[in-house]
MILUM-475112 format. One record per residue: x, y, z of N, C-alpha, C, O in turn; residue in one letter. Coordinates in steps of 0.001 Angstrom, whole numbers, padded with zeros to 6 digits, always signed. Last residue first. Example, Ala and Ser with C-alpha at 12.3 -4.5 7.8 and 13.67 -1.06 7.14 Angstrom:
BEGIN
+012850-002250+007080+013670-001060+007140+012900+000030+007870+013409+001138+008039S
+013190-005690+007800+012300-004500+007800+013200-003300+007800+014236-003319+008465A
***
This chain:
BEGIN
+260999+152260+217736+259886+151042+217438+258820+151849+217987+257671+151411+218025T
+263759+153247+217945+262855+153393+216780+261850+152711+216625+261559+152400+215470S
+265087+154906+220689+264816+153834+220301+263645+153863+219141+262618+154488+219405L
+265747+157704+221191+266805+156409+221517+266458+155164+220746+267319+154457+220223L
+263727+159628+220294+264894+159283+219366+265713+158100+219976+266406+157488+219163G
+263383+160459+223647+262767+160474+222490+264090+160274+221604+265220+160608+221963A
+263873+160967+226136+264562+159848+225750+264002+159661+224282+264244+158571+223764F
+262858+163657+226813+264519+163573+226658+264777+162009+226143+265913+161785+225726G
+260209+162950+227609+260630+163382+226340+262126+163344+225932+262493+163019+224803M
+260882+162735+230463+260752+161610+229559+260908+161935+228207+261709+161268+227552F
+261005+165545+231073+262254+164593+231496+262245+163252+230281+263145+162891+229523A
+258803+166372+230397+259910+166821+229714+261091+165975+229990+262005+165771+229191L
+257030+165147+232228+256926+165084+230941+258177+165325+229948+258461+164640+228965S
+258060+166235+234595+258237+164707+234188+258027+164459+232922+258724+163611+232364L
+257179+168887+234189+258531+168523+234474+258873+167145+234166+259891+166882+233526S
+254242+168552+234085+255255+169244+233087+256580+168798+233116+257103+168342+232100G
+253851+167505+236747+253680+166691+235336+254186+167187+234249+254607+166419+233384A
+254776+169767+238395+255404+168294+238461+255211+167519+237205+256143+166953+236634V
+252758+171274+237379+254147+171682+237120+255164+170599+237281+256159+170461+236570I
+250378+170431+238313+250642+170463+236720+252021+170975+236436+252390+171087+235267L
+250872+170117+241122+250705+168881+240273+251129+169111+238682+251856+168402+237986V
+250843+173093+241522+252078+172121+241682+252057+170828+241033+253051+170405+240442L
+248343+173775+240702+249356+174324+240052+250698+173549+240465+251585+173450+239617A
+246449+172089+242765+246515+171752+241428+247817+172312+240460+248308+171571+239608T
+248617+172789+245626+247387+172033+245122+247726+171675+243580+248772+171181+243159G
+250650+175870+245540+250118+174350+246136+248903+174000+245392+248280+174775+244665K
+251767+177898+244731+251978+176792+244020+251545+175477+244450+251852+174369+244012A
+251115+180027+246484+250804+180115+245156+250781+178775+244196+250051+178592+243221L
+252197+179105+248857+250951+179084+248758+250381+179279+247175+249354+178735+246770D
+255268+177495+248503+254809+178731+248327+253142+178451+248293+252817+177471+247623P
+256058+174787+250548+255805+175131+249186+255049+176391+249265+254146+176421+250101V
+258287+172909+252134+257714+174315+252231+257370+174907+250803+258207+175404+250050D
+257144+169667+252148+258171+170776+251848+257393+171999+252122+256178+172094+252293A
+255347+167409+252502+256368+167868+253536+257405+168909+253349+258347+169083+254122L
+254309+167462+250251+253592+167684+251205+254278+167988+252448+253820+168734+253314E
+256072+166367+248409+256083+167855+248544+255120+168301+249613+255103+169500+249890T
+256054+163715+248597+257313+164316+249029+257196+165866+249274+257904+166524+250037T
+253951+163216+247270+253682+162879+248872+255050+163650+249548+255108+164074+250703E
+254566+163806+244786+253518+164789+245493+253260+164340+247226+252620+164929+248097R
+256421+162179+244215+256861+163466+244186+255744+164268+245098+256002+165145+245922I
+255045+159700+244432+256216+159911+245462+256657+161428+245387+257206+161932+246367S
+253072+160198+242374+252543+159936+243460+253768+160163+244616+253473+160768+245646A
+254751+160190+240248+254094+161557+240272+253561+161123+241926+253781+162032+242726M
+255900+157642+239971+256630+158739+240063+256015+159917+240755+256576+160544+241654L
+253499+156089+239942+254137+156262+241003+255257+157070+241273+255664+157285+242415V
+252666+157044+237377+251876+157170+238557+252506+157125+239708+252240+157965+240567L
+254880+156092+235717+254446+157466+235844+253590+157944+236964+253728+159065+237454A
+254774+153346+236155+256099+154209+236381+255570+155708+236860+255750+156293+237928L
+252369+152857+235221+252678+152519+236456+253788+153211+236860+253766+153707+237987T
+253003+153276+232533+251956+154124+233062+252085+154145+234539+251957+155204+235153L
+254894+151538+232019+255130+152876+231718+254123+153825+232296+254380+155010+232509G
+253557+149118+232196+254681+149376+233190+254908+150912+233300+255075+151493+234373L
+251813+149297+230189+251166+149218+231668+252306+149544+232615+252108+150144+233672G
+253728+149213+228099+252658+150351+228183+252156+150397+229697+252117+151458+230320A
+254793+146778+228354+255608+147867+228397+254758+149239+228701+255145+150142+229441G
+252571+145119+228198+253238+145032+229189+254137+146487+229445+254141+147129+230495L
+251864+145717+225214+250976+146125+226349+251651+146280+227545+251531+147361+228121A
+254177+144768+224326+253830+146322+224014+252962+146617+225178+253183+147520+225985F
+254177+142037+224675+255118+142935+225238+254932+144635+225308+255408+145455+226094F
+251651+141438+223420+251776+141233+224831+252887+142234+225436+252692+143020+226363L
+252449+142019+220713+251315+142703+221197+251359+142671+222810+251142+143696+223456G
+254389+139893+220375+254766+141481+220323+253670+142285+221064+253963+143116+221925E
+252821+137844+220459+253962+138095+221470+254077+139617+221515+253892+140360+222480L
+250997+138340+218226+250402+138078+219566+251717+138382+220682+251531+139113+221655L
+252062+140833+216118+251775+139469+216420+251517+139357+217693+251810+140322+218399D
+251519+144341+215030+252341+143424+216190+251617+141944+216072+250399+142026+215907Y
+250882+146122+213472+250805+144989+212943+251404+143979+213785+251764+142888+213343G
+250561+148908+213940+251670+148553+213907+252023+147238+213555+253202+146976+213318R
+247735+149002+214210+248466+149936+213109+249655+149318+213023+249961+149087+211853N
+247380+147327+216426+246548+146868+215027+247484+147610+214115+248052+146950+213245T
+248745+148811+218437+249234+147407+218253+248302+147011+216867+248868+146124+216228Q
+247374+151432+218392+248644+151351+218091+249023+149930+217507+249503+149793+216382F
+244514+150355+219314+244683+150849+217912+246284+150837+217557+246590+150283+216501I
+245309+149550+221786+244759+148491+220627+244805+148994+219459+245099+148282+218499A
+246089+151718+223106+247119+150561+222839+246498+149505+221928+247205+148661+221378L
+244085+153455+222912+245297+153523+222126+246096+152528+221675+246626+152323+220583G
+242467+152055+224947+242112+152162+223302+243262+152243+222594+243581+151387+221769L
+244063+152889+226897+243767+151532+226699+243282+151370+225260+243781+150527+224514I
+244347+155558+226974+245726+154717+226780+245180+153145+226501+245894+152323+225925A
+241820+156503+227601+242192+156632+226175+243775+155754+225981+244186+155405+224875C
+239621+155497+229704+241140+155820+229571+241608+155603+228180+241742+154465+227729N
+237213+154632+229948+237415+155800+229133+238696+156141+228910+238996+156972+228052T
+237874+152443+231820+236920+152164+230649+237124+153298+229597+237206+152965+228414T
+238679+153622+233818+239832+153133+232980+239030+152636+231626+239593+152488+230541I
+236809+154567+235305+237103+155480+234513+238049+155004+233526+238318+155673+232529L
+236379+152845+237441+235580+152669+236220+235961+153504+235095+235519+153242+233977P
+238472+154113+239025+238729+152691+238456+237552+152334+237539+237800+151396+236781L
+237891+156414+239634+238800+156402+238747+238973+154925+238205+239518+154640+237139F
+235947+156759+241660+235719+156813+240459+236690+156756+239376+236331+157038+238233I
+237918+154947+243913+236930+155614+243813+236359+155503+242101+236346+154462+241444G
+240305+153904+245032+240519+154147+243563+239115+155006+243228+239188+155764+242261L
+239327+153600+247910+240459+154413+247289+240516+155060+245864+240694+156240+245561Q
+237413+151527+247439+237177+152961+247615+238362+153951+247569+238188+155096+247154R
+238955+149587+246282+237821+149795+245693+237443+150966+246127+237047+151700+245221F
+240773+149073+248854+241328+149626+247499+240009+150254+246667+240067+151456+246410L
+238743+148094+250383+239363+149318+250848+240083+149953+249666+240039+151167+249470T
+237669+145592+249358+236714+146574+249338+237378+147962+249793+236694+148973+249633P
+239177+143385+247481+239674+144604+248470+238741+145707+248466+238900+146671+247718S
+237589+141402+246436+238796+140963+247059+239466+142102+248043+240098+141867+249073V
+235158+142867+245275+234937+141537+246043+236074+141557+247096+235850+141677+248300K
+236443+144873+243994+235477+145335+245052+235014+144150+245944+234579+144306+247085K
+237969+143591+242148+238745+144433+243144+237636+144787+244333+238008+144952+245495I
+235981+142392+240674+236883+141423+241250+237753+142444+242351+238157+141924+243391V
+234564+144411+239594+233865+143716+240361+234814+142718+240980+234329+142138+241952M
+236629+145852+237931+236125+146402+239139+235222+145397+239917+235174+145676+241115E
+237151+143842+236151+238267+144175+237134+237729+144972+238413+238158+144862+239562V
+234770+143499+234789+235205+142598+235488+236337+142812+236642+236435+142194+237703I
+234620+146247+233881+233640+145951+234631+234133+144722+235496+234000+144761+236719Q
+237111+146024+232135+236911+147073+233235+236031+146675+234174+236432+146671+235338V
+236173+144265+230097+237228+144025+230942+237191+144799+232290+237237+144232+233381L
+234136+145930+228811+233821+144487+229678+234857+144113+230657+234605+143724+231797S
+235637+148009+227805+234395+148150+228868+233947+146795+229574+233488+146700+230712A
+237139+146560+226071+237594+147423+226966+236711+147601+228139+237057+147355+229295I
+235013+145591+224444+236129+144557+225140+236604+145400+226177+236476+144936+227310V
+234122+147834+223418+233292+146744+223853+234152+145806+224794+233725+145403+225876V
+236098+148992+222006+235526+149677+223074+234643+148968+223638+234202+149539+224636I
+236784+147183+219942+237763+147533+220950+236793+148068+222021+236773+147384+223044F
+234437+147313+218424+234843+145993+219052+235501+146190+220482+235180+145762+221591S
+234656+149906+217706+233609+149519+218404+233640+148166+219038+232976+147897+220038I
+236843+149259+215834+236703+150486+216994+235684+150130+217944+236041+150084+219121L
+236120+147372+213928+237163+147319+214829+237136+148294+216127+237420+147934+217270R
+234191+147241+211997+233718+147245+213229+234958+147317+214286+234681+147314+215485L
+235848+147867+209679+235069+149127+209941+234235+148783+211439+233696+149706+212050Y
+236808+145774+208828+237720+146632+209562+236909+147876+210258+237305+148623+211153P
+236164+142886+208217+235086+143895+208586+235970+145192+209349+235657+145476+210505A
+237848+140909+207744+237234+141342+206633+236197+142285+207023+235319+142525+206194H
+238999+140472+210185+240055+140718+208832+239223+141250+207974+239705+142154+207290P
+237623+140130+212578+237690+141463+212003+238181+141456+210705+237851+142401+209990L
+238533+137601+213915+236906+138313+213734+236906+139176+212904+235908+139058+212194V
+241097+136796+213646+239875+135886+213449+238605+136575+213322+237687+136111+212645F
+242829+138917+214317+243344+137875+213551+242051+136636+212865+242160+135884+211896S
+241544+141032+215509+242205+141314+214315+242630+140028+213570+242776+140039+212348N
+240799+139583+218000+239779+140337+216926+240236+140650+215394+239543+140558+214381L
+243404+138766+218925+242246+137786+218742+241090+138395+217502+240694+137839+216478F
+244341+141356+219237+245028+140324+218656+244298+139234+217926+244452+138860+216764W
+242671+142223+221378+242690+143060+220267+243317+142001+219080+242688+141903+218026A
+242713+140261+223348+241714+140563+222664+241839+141112+221298+241296+140655+220292C
+245615+140915+223926+245227+139622+223617+243923+139703+222859+243938+139238+221719L
+245220+143814+224698+246294+143382+223787+245771+142019+223391+245410+142043+222214S
+243448+143342+226915+243121+144192+225955+243918+143816+224673+243297+143525+223651T
+245306+142243+228718+243900+141444+228291+243388+142097+227003+242937+141395+226097I
+246935+144165+229228+247405+143082+228663+246428+142090+228010+246651+141340+227059T
+245317+146196+230070+246266+146688+228797+246501+145279+228281+246332+145060+227082L
+244529+145310+232386+243264+145505+231477+244371+145912+230222+243760+145810+229158V
+246908+144876+234081+246271+144034+233744+245129+143991+232587+244826+142968+231974F
+247884+147548+234016+248794+146506+233506+247846+145564+233050+247782+145310+231847V
+245671+148802+235675+245873+149089+234141+246883+148150+233398+246717+147984+232190N
+246086+147404+237988+244899+147463+237321+245189+147587+235841+245004+146719+234989A
+248791+148643+238443+248756+147325+238229+247171+146877+237634+247145+145970+236802M
+247966+151213+238856+248926+150874+237707+248853+149425+237399+248853+149014+236238G
+246735+151138+240927+245907+151325+239883+246813+151134+238642+246338+150917+237527M
+248682+150181+242584+247549+149401+242649+246792+149815+241345+246243+148928+240691R
+250333+152763+242814+250763+151280+242338+249707+150472+241890+249804+150028+240746L
+248534+154551+243743+249119+154743+242389+249561+153425+241969+249221+152970+240877A
+248260+153538+246456+247073+153628+245454+247533+153914+243942+246852+153477+243014T
+251053+153919+247198+250275+152476+247496+249043+152673+246484+248934+151785+245639G
+251426+156802+247044+252306+155530+245990+251399+154326+246140+251021+153768+245110V
+248856+159172+246587+249522+158388+247435+250248+157030+246659+249653+156363+245813R
+247989+160713+244572+248061+161339+245591+249160+160389+246656+250062+160879+247336A
+247226+159827+241636+248683+159996+242097+248951+160688+243347+250022+161290+243417S
+244597+159670+240658+244944+158812+241485+246475+158890+242235+246817+158182+243182V
+244499+162031+238947+243433+161833+240217+243930+160860+241012+243762+161067+242214G
+246392+162128+237029+246281+163308+237777+245413+163027+239040+245570+163692+240064M
+246395+159578+236109+247688+160047+236181+247424+161415+237212+248239+161669+238099F
+243757+158963+235464+244338+158402+236534+245694+159120+237000+245991+159193+238192P
+243552+161127+233000+242712+161010+234047+243145+160163+235332+242856+160731+236385C
+245623+160565+231454+245904+161442+231968+244929+161731+233244+245278+162352+234248L
+245920+158588+228990+245689+158170+230447+246089+159266+231528+246835+158923+232444G
+248551+160059+226984+247262+159376+227157+247154+158665+228526+248143+158221+229111L
+250798+161520+226247+249903+162228+226877+248215+161355+226852+247101+161869+226742F
+252976+160811+225355+252126+160499+224423+250713+161294+225099+249734+161578+224410L
+254655+160937+227445+255434+161239+226082+254323+161454+225172+254520+162201+224213A
+253596+160059+229881+254424+161100+229920+254917+161589+228664+255592+162618+228681L
+251696+158071+229064+251287+159095+229767+252066+160371+229825+251554+161490+229827T
+252958+156313+227644+251619+156763+227126+251403+157952+227882+250890+158901+227288F
+256291+156479+226484+255545+156493+227543+254263+156797+227161+254224+157625+226250N
+258338+155859+224508+257021+156405+224194+256162+156175+225204+255127+155603+224863N
+260629+155477+226285+260767+156560+225475+259332+156793+224910+259038+157984+224807V
+259404+153521+228504+259998+154559+228533+260075+155708+227645+259691+156813+228026V
+257510+151548+227413+257675+151783+228827+258363+153257+229074+257813+154061+229826M
+257910+151249+224790+256638+151706+225246+256472+152126+226713+255575+152843+227156A
+260853+150516+224789+260098+151876+223968+258668+152230+224602+258361+153390+224877S
+260826+148293+226200+261517+149444+226806+260774+150727+226143+260259+151670+226744L
+259137+146503+224543+258808+146746+226072+259537+148078+226364+258832+148997+226782L
+260677+146373+222016+259070+147078+221929+258748+147502+223719+258245+148566+224079I
+263186+145609+222888+262859+146874+222534+261453+147275+222440+261082+148406+222755W
+262190+143062+223404+262855+143831+224803+262709+145317+224197+262179+146186+224889L
+261411+142130+221072+260536+142224+222077+261233+143099+223113+260510+143945+223641L
+264160+141972+219719+262933+142858+219323+261878+142958+220417+261480+144106+220613N
+265307+139935+221179+265774+141547+221135+264897+142511+220687+264826+143661+221121E
+263914+137893+220391+264178+138255+221526+264361+139632+221924+263746+140293+222761M
***
C-alpha cells in the first residue's frame, strides 16, 4: 500500500505531467482562465487517464505481449475512442460545459499527457493497481496545475498589472514560475 501512495504522490507532485514533464500544455494554457472550467477539464482528464491506464494494462497483458510494434497505434486508437465517448457524454449531460471547453475537449485526444501515461506505465512495468494509482496521480496533478493556473489568472484580472505583462506574457510568466516551484520537489521521491 505504501508503494501505491508513493506512485500517486510522485505522479501528482514530484513528476507532475504538466509542470515538471511539460506534458498536457494545450489544455493548461487554453482552459485555465476560470477555476470552474479548469476543474471540470481536469476531471475529464482524470477520467480519460484512468480508463487509458486500464486499457493499456489490458492491451499489454493480453493483446500485445507478442506484438509490441502495435503498442503505440493501439494506445492512440484507445485514447481517441475514449475522448469521443467523453465528448459525447459531456455534450449530452452539460451543453454549457461543452461550450466552455470548446476545442480543448477534443484536443484531449492529442494531449501528450494521455499517451505519455500509457507509455510510462508500460515502460515502468506497472501492474493493474499500480497503473491505476499512477493514472489517478497524473490526473490529479494535471487538475492541480490547471486549477492553480486558473486561480492565479483570475486573481491577476483584479490586479494592477503593467500593460507590457498583460495577456499571454503574464500567462507564460506564471506558468514558468509554477513549473519552477514544482521542480523544487525533484528528488523527493524515487518513483
